[in-house]
Backbone bond lengths (Angstrom), bond angles and torsions (degrees), N, CA, C in turn:
res aa  C-N    CA-C-N  psi(-1)  N-CA   C-N-CA  omega(-1)  CA-C   N-CA-C  phi
1 M - - - 1.462 - - 1.513 109.37 -
2 A 1.331 116.95 131.57 1.455 122.10 -178.74 1.519 109.68 -69.92
3 E 1.331 114.66 141.20 1.452 120.48 178.26 1.527 109.53 -75.44
4 Q 1.310 117.34 135.28 1.462 123.25 -178.77 1.537 108.37 -76.18
5 L 1.325 118.06 134.92 1.444 120.98 174.11 1.526 109.99 -67.16
6 I 1.318 114.98 136.64 1.466 119.48 178.94 1.517 107.22 -110.60
7 I 1.328 116.19 109.68 1.456 120.61 -179.36 1.522 107.86 -122.29
8 Q 1.319 114.15 122.06 1.463 119.67 177.73 1.516 108.75 -115.31
9 G 1.320 117.08 160.43 1.440 120.92 179.56 1.507 110.73 101.00
10 E 1.297 115.03 167.14 1.455 119.53 -175.63 1.511 113.76 -117.80
11 T 1.309 118.86 -26.33 1.461 120.04 -178.22 1.528 110.48 -86.27
12 K 1.310 115.18 161.36 1.462 120.38 177.21 1.530 110.39 -58.56
13 Q 1.331 117.12 -43.88 1.463 120.41 179.35 1.523 111.46 -62.09
14 E 1.322 117.39 -39.89 1.463 120.39 178.29 1.527 111.12 -65.19
15 H 1.317 116.84 -36.64 1.476 120.24 176.27 1.533 109.81 -62.57
16 Y 1.342 116.38 -46.45 1.464 119.12 177.31 1.533 111.48 -61.32
17 E 1.320 117.15 -43.48 1.476 120.34 -179.16 1.528 111.68 -61.23
18 A 1.306 117.15 -34.37 1.462 120.95 176.81 1.532 111.08 -75.10
19 L 1.318 116.30 -34.82 1.465 121.04 -176.11 1.530 113.70 -78.46
20 L 1.316 117.11 -35.32 1.480 120.77 -174.77 1.535 112.96 -54.78
21 P 1.323 120.84 -49.61 1.472 118.83 179.68 1.527 112.83 -66.12
22 Q 1.337 116.95 -29.25 1.465 119.61 177.61 1.511 110.77 -67.68
23 I 1.349 116.15 -44.19 1.470 120.10 177.53 1.525 110.03 -62.63
24 K 1.320 116.43 -44.56 1.475 119.95 178.88 1.509 110.96 -56.77
25 A 1.320 117.95 -44.33 1.469 121.81 -179.12 1.520 111.62 -64.37
26 V 1.316 117.21 -35.62 1.458 121.00 -179.17 1.525 112.28 -72.94
27 V 1.349 117.70 -42.95 1.455 120.47 -174.55 1.537 113.32 -86.71
28 E 1.334 116.15 -22.63 1.455 120.30 -174.94 1.527 113.37 -58.40
29 G 1.313 118.54 -39.53 1.455 120.75 -176.47 1.525 114.39 -95.62
30 E 1.333 116.94 5.88 1.462 120.25 -177.76 1.515 110.52 -117.57
31 S 1.332 117.03 125.93 1.466 121.61 -178.55 1.528 113.12 -90.69
32 D 1.331 118.85 -14.21 1.452 120.67 -177.15 1.533 110.74 -81.58
33 L 1.332 115.83 117.07 1.451 121.72 -176.74 1.520 113.06 -61.71
34 I 1.327 117.16 -41.68 1.476 121.18 -179.12 1.537 110.52 -63.17
35 A 1.314 116.20 -43.20 1.467 119.93 178.27 1.526 110.32 -61.33
36 N 1.330 115.56 -43.76 1.469 119.13 179.52 1.514 111.94 -65.70
37 M 1.321 117.97 -41.02 1.461 121.40 177.01 1.530 110.04 -60.26
38 A 1.307 116.59 -42.89 1.471 121.43 -179.13 1.537 110.02 -60.88
39 N 1.308 116.78 -46.93 1.469 119.85 -179.72 1.511 112.55 -67.89
40 V 1.333 117.55 -40.57 1.473 120.21 179.11 1.530 109.79 -64.04
41 A 1.332 117.59 -44.66 1.464 120.39 178.21 1.520 110.93 -58.64
42 S 1.323 116.23 -44.15 1.457 121.11 -179.70 1.516 111.93 -64.11
43 M 1.324 116.41 -46.02 1.460 120.53 -177.60 1.526 112.22 -64.24
44 L 1.345 116.80 -43.03 1.463 119.82 177.32 1.521 110.99 -65.00
45 H 1.329 116.04 -43.37 1.463 121.54 -178.56 1.523 111.64 -61.72
46 E 1.305 115.45 -45.44 1.465 120.18 -178.93 1.529 111.94 -68.94
47 T 1.309 116.71 -37.81 1.460 120.67 -176.91 1.523 111.84 -70.32
48 F 1.332 116.67 -43.96 1.465 119.47 -171.24 1.532 113.20 -106.31
49 G 1.335 118.73 -12.56 1.461 120.33 179.77 1.510 114.34 66.93
50 F 1.346 116.45 33.20 1.454 119.77 179.30 1.524 111.17 -64.62
51 W 1.335 117.66 160.41 1.461 123.40 179.27 1.525 110.58 -66.39
52 W 1.343 115.72 -46.35 1.466 121.29 -178.32 1.528 107.21 -147.24
53 T 1.329 115.58 134.28 1.463 120.98 -178.72 1.520 107.43 -139.49
54 G 1.309 116.87 121.20 1.461 117.50 178.82 1.507 114.08 -175.33
55 F 1.309 113.71 -171.71 1.450 122.41 -175.60 1.525 111.33 -123.23
56 Y 1.318 114.41 147.43 1.457 122.46 166.80 1.519 105.85 -118.30
57 R 1.337 116.44 130.95 1.460 122.78 -177.75 1.518 109.82 -97.50
58 V 1.328 116.90 141.72 1.455 121.82 176.69 1.527 109.04 -73.92
59 E 1.314 115.64 122.12 1.468 122.62 175.40 1.533 106.47 -132.30
60 G 1.339 117.37 99.52 1.454 120.64 -177.37 1.518 109.73 66.32
61 E 1.337 116.13 -122.36 1.467 121.95 -179.27 1.524 112.66 -103.70
62 E 1.330 116.20 21.17 1.452 120.95 177.61 1.532 110.91 -132.80
63 L 1.316 113.28 157.45 1.456 120.35 166.73 1.522 106.37 -96.19
64 V 1.320 116.90 132.72 1.464 122.17 -178.91 1.531 107.94 -116.39
65 L 1.319 115.47 135.19 1.453 122.11 -178.29 1.525 110.82 -51.51
66 G 1.322 114.26 132.92 1.457 121.89 177.18 1.525 109.37 -119.43
67 P 1.323 116.79 -157.55 1.469 120.30 -179.20 1.530 111.18 -59.86
68 F 1.344 115.67 137.88 1.451 119.71 179.50 1.515 111.91 -155.02
69 Q 1.336 115.12 166.62 1.455 123.99 174.14 1.527 106.40 -127.12
70 G 1.320 117.11 133.70 1.450 120.76 178.42 1.514 110.50 126.29
71 P 1.358 115.83 -170.00 1.463 119.78 -176.89 1.531 111.63 -70.29
72 M 1.339 114.50 168.37 1.452 121.75 178.96 1.512 111.39 -46.11
73 A 1.350 116.70 149.44 1.463 121.32 -174.81 1.519 111.54 -131.67
74 C 1.330 114.46 167.66 1.462 120.13 171.11 1.524 108.39 -61.53
75 T 1.320 116.40 143.55 1.460 120.04 -176.87 1.517 113.16 -90.00
76 R 1.337 117.42 -39.27 1.466 120.73 -177.65 1.526 109.02 -135.71
77 I 1.332 114.89 140.72 1.467 121.05 179.48 1.533 107.77 -134.05
78 K 1.304 117.71 128.48 1.456 122.18 -179.57 1.527 110.40 -77.02
79 K 1.330 115.00 150.74 1.458 120.98 177.89 1.531 109.67 -56.11
80 G 1.326 116.72 132.07 1.453 121.85 178.87 1.519 114.59 87.02
81 R 1.335 118.62 -6.61 1.468 121.63 -178.93 1.516 110.26 -96.94
82 G 1.324 116.52 138.14 1.448 121.05 176.49 1.526 112.63 63.57
83 V 1.297 115.68 -172.49 1.464 121.12 -178.95 1.529 110.07 -69.49
84 C 1.335 117.15 -42.79 1.472 120.52 -179.13 1.522 111.70 -64.94
85 G 1.316 116.84 -48.80 1.442 120.81 179.50 1.524 113.20 -63.66
86 T 1.323 116.21 -33.04 1.469 121.77 176.29 1.518 111.32 -69.08
87 A 1.322 117.95 -43.36 1.467 121.33 177.51 1.524 110.01 -59.78
88 W 1.323 116.19 -40.16 1.469 121.19 178.73 1.528 110.22 -66.98
89 Q 1.321 117.67 -49.61 1.449 121.87 -176.61 1.538 111.80 -64.86
90 E 1.327 116.63 -42.68 1.471 120.58 -177.96 1.515 112.80 -86.03
91 A 1.344 117.21 -8.19 1.464 123.26 176.79 1.537 111.32 57.29
92 E 1.346 114.87 41.23 1.464 118.65 176.26 1.522 110.57 -154.31
93 T 1.308 114.83 154.83 1.460 121.82 179.91 1.517 110.33 -61.41
94 Q 1.336 115.24 137.97 1.463 122.56 176.70 1.522 107.87 -112.48
95 V 1.332 116.71 123.43 1.456 122.63 174.32 1.511 106.61 -112.25
96 V 1.339 116.56 116.93 1.462 121.47 -174.49 1.533 109.50 -119.89
97 P 1.343 116.70 106.69 1.468 120.92 -177.98 1.522 113.48 -67.19
98 D 1.355 116.69 -31.39 1.470 122.42 -178.47 1.520 107.87 -142.42
99 V 1.324 117.62 105.18 1.457 120.97 -175.51 1.528 112.74 -62.58
100 D 1.328 117.49 -26.05 1.469 119.80 178.46 1.518 111.98 -66.72
101 K 1.319 118.08 -18.61 1.452 121.98 179.18 1.530 113.10 -98.47
102 F 1.335 116.36 2.17 1.470 120.62 179.75 1.523 108.46 -90.48
103 P 1.348 118.32 118.02 1.467 120.80 -178.98 1.521 111.81 -58.13
104 G 1.316 116.77 125.34 1.468 121.18 177.24 1.500 114.36 79.55
105 H 1.343 118.20 15.68 1.465 120.31 178.88 1.530 110.03 -55.67
106 I 1.304 116.55 135.72 1.465 122.48 176.70 1.508 107.38 -96.35
107 A 1.310 117.28 116.23 1.469 121.61 -176.89 1.521 110.18 -89.14
108 C 1.340 115.72 82.02 1.469 119.41 174.70 1.530 109.56 -67.02
109 S 1.334 116.20 -30.69 1.448 122.14 176.53 1.514 108.52 -141.32
110 S 1.325 116.62 130.13 1.461 120.15 179.31 1.527 111.58 -70.14
111 A 1.332 117.76 -13.62 1.470 121.17 178.92 1.527 112.45 -78.23
112 S 1.322 117.70 -18.56 1.454 121.17 179.09 1.508 111.15 -69.15
113 R 1.342 117.07 129.70 1.469 121.46 -178.07 1.512 113.00 -119.59
114 S 1.362 117.67 -33.10 1.463 120.95 175.99 1.530 108.43 -139.10
115 E 1.325 116.15 161.64 1.462 119.36 -170.11 1.532 110.60 -154.50
116 I 1.335 114.45 150.84 1.457 121.45 169.20 1.523 107.32 -134.19
117 V 1.327 116.19 137.23 1.467 121.99 178.74 1.511 108.11 -131.21
118 V 1.338 115.52 126.47 1.470 122.31 -175.66 1.526 109.59 -120.56
119 P 1.323 118.56 122.02 1.467 120.30 176.11 1.530 112.20 -64.45
120 V 1.327 115.51 143.60 1.459 122.56 175.04 1.528 106.94 -107.62
121 W 1.307 116.43 118.92 1.464 122.58 -175.60 1.511 112.25 -99.70
122 K 1.336 115.68 145.92 1.467 122.30 166.11 1.515 103.99 -131.65
123 G 1.328 115.91 105.44 1.457 119.91 -172.82 1.520 109.20 65.84
124 K 1.332 115.81 -123.45 1.468 121.27 -178.81 1.525 112.72 -98.40
125 D 1.322 116.70 3.99 1.467 121.03 -176.36 1.526 111.73 -110.40
126 I 1.316 115.62 142.44 1.463 121.17 170.37 1.513 107.05 -84.53
127 I 1.333 115.94 124.17 1.473 120.06 -177.61 1.524 112.56 -107.63
128 A 1.349 115.59 -11.85 1.481 120.19 -179.23 1.521 107.25 -170.31
129 V 1.320 114.22 174.33 1.475 121.08 169.37 1.524 107.98 -132.64
130 L 1.319 114.97 144.87 1.460 122.07 170.49 1.509 106.28 -93.94
131 D 1.314 117.07 123.76 1.472 123.14 -176.94 1.514 108.23 -118.45
132 I 1.330 117.02 126.01 1.454 120.96 176.85 1.524 108.76 -129.56
133 D 1.313 115.90 128.92 1.466 122.47 179.61 1.517 109.83 -116.55
134 S 1.330 114.99 147.98 1.455 121.95 174.82 1.510 109.59 -124.33
135 E 1.306 116.33 148.32 1.476 120.22 176.18 1.518 111.30 -84.11
136 K 1.349 116.45 3.88 1.470 121.88 177.57 1.521 110.06 -115.27
137 L 1.311 116.58 150.39 1.468 122.16 174.64 1.518 110.05 -70.72
138 N 1.328 115.43 153.23 1.475 122.77 171.36 1.530 113.91 54.48
139 T 1.313 117.59 38.54 1.475 119.88 -178.75 1.529 112.23 -75.68
140 F 1.328 116.79 -35.96 1.456 120.69 -169.06 1.513 112.77 -103.83
141 D 1.338 115.50 144.79 1.449 120.55 -178.12 1.536 109.36 -144.94
142 D 1.324 116.19 -165.60 1.452 121.02 -176.99 1.542 111.75 -66.71
143 I 1.313 117.65 -28.53 1.483 120.09 176.03 1.521 109.27 -62.56
144 D 1.329 116.74 -45.10 1.473 119.86 177.41 1.516 110.22 -63.70
145 R 1.324 117.45 -47.11 1.461 121.11 -177.13 1.525 110.21 -56.76
146 Q 1.335 117.18 -51.17 1.463 120.48 -177.76 1.530 111.99 -61.63
147 N 1.307 116.84 -45.61 1.475 119.61 -176.73 1.518 112.40 -72.80
148 L 1.319 117.80 -38.41 1.453 119.76 179.13 1.532 110.49 -69.68
149 E 1.304 117.60 -33.54 1.494 120.10 174.01 1.529 109.99 -64.29
150 L 1.325 118.51 -37.60 1.465 121.50 175.03 1.549 110.07 -63.96
151 I 1.319 116.30 -43.03 1.452 121.14 -177.81 1.527 110.74 -64.16
152 V 1.331 118.53 -46.25 1.483 118.06 -178.34 1.518 111.62 -68.42
153 R 1.333 118.19 -25.47 1.474 119.32 176.08 1.519 110.70 -65.11
154 M 1.346 117.03 -26.04 1.459 119.99 177.70 1.537 112.17 -68.71
155 L 1.328 116.71 -17.96 1.459 121.80 -177.83 1.527 112.72 -85.35
156 S 1.341 116.99 -14.97 1.462 118.00 -174.78 1.524 113.29 -101.49
């Protein structure tokens, strides 16, 4: 039986503060990156109710769909394309309040309205990106960026 996530508090920051030690406990004893990505995607998705939560893994010059929660997704994304490819190319988190205003946005789902993409580093290389979409505008902010960057560091 799967353990139920325990989230206390009312603010977004309080949710992250409750979730961070749970994620650390889950990934700390597991060396398989795919398993850890799957659990992290699930825990974030369940905690915050995002539209789509998942990872794209770097394979050569493309990002390839990895573990995720939510509706069907794009399978491959070229470096520099869309929000995910841009985060990879620029090697920094992308916070997009309105995806329709992001040049070259890839609409894997027309329901997606805002997005955050966080690079996952291993040493000096980006090995994946964490991609989270919301069906609402302006969902993501600096609180998300800071906490999600902490979470992906637990994967490396």
